[in-house]
C-alpha positions in Angstrom: -27.3 -39.8 -10.0 -26.3 -43.0 -8.4 -23.1 -43.5 -6.4 -21.2 -45.2 -9.3 -21.9 -42.4 -11.8 -21.1 -39.8 -9.1 -17.7 -41.5 -8.5 -17.0 -41.7 -12.2 -17.9 -38.0 -12.6 -15.7 -37.0 -9.6 -12.8 -39.1 -10.9 -13.1 -37.4 -14.3 -12.6 -34.0 -12.9 -9.1 -32.6 -13.4 -7.0 -32.7 -10.3 -4.6 -29.9 -9.5 -1.0 -30.9 -9.8 2.1 -29.7 -8.0 2.9 -27.2 -10.7 -0.4 -25.4 -10.5 0.0 -25.2 -6.7 3.4 -23.6 -7.1 2.1 -21.3 -9.7 -0.7 -20.2 -7.4 1.7 -19.5 -4.6 4.0 -17.6 -7.0 1.1 -15.5 -8.2 0.0 -14.9 -4.6 3.5 -13.8 -3.6 3.6 -11.4 -6.7 0.2 -9.9 -5.6 1.5 -9.4 -2.1 4.7 -7.7 -3.4 2.5 -5.5 -5.7 0.4 -4.4 -2.7 3.5 -3.6 -0.7 5.1 -1.6 -3.5 1.8 0.3 -4.0 1.6 1.1 -0.3 5.2 2.4 -0.4 4.5 4.5 -3.5 1.4 6.0 -1.9 3.3 6.7 1.3 6.0 8.5 -0.7 3.5 10.5 -2.7 1.7 11.5 0.4 4.9 12.7 2.0 5.9 14.6 -1.0 2.5 16.3 -1.1 2.6 17.3 2.5 6.3 18.4 2.7 5.7 21.8 1.0 2.7 22.4 3.2 4.8 21.8 6.4 7.5 24.1 5.0 5.0 26.9 4.4 3.6 26.5 7.9 7.1 26.6 9.4 8.0 29.8 7.5 4.8 31.5 8.6 5.4 30.5 12.2 9.0 31.7 12.1 8.0 35.0 10.5 5.3 35.5 13.1 7.8 34.6 15.9 10.3 37.1 14.5 7.7 39.8 14.1 6.5 39.3 17.6 10.0 39.3 19.0 10.9 42.6 17.2 7.6 44.2 18.3 8.3 43.3 21.9 11.9 44.4 21.8 11.1 47.6 19.9 8.3 48.6 22.3 
């Protein structure tokens, strides 16, 4: 391809306009917001899943502490 034909071919390519640039930024911002909301949702789900486990552990520790205290005081 000679330079003239190359220049014609390049000039025939569609050029992005301002609207497409704005649309791309808007889509990128929407993707970032989706990622943030997904991370927040996963964090909440993880917390809700672990909360009962911590409650069970706390109850077991308290019952063990109470049993040990009663055993020491009763002995």
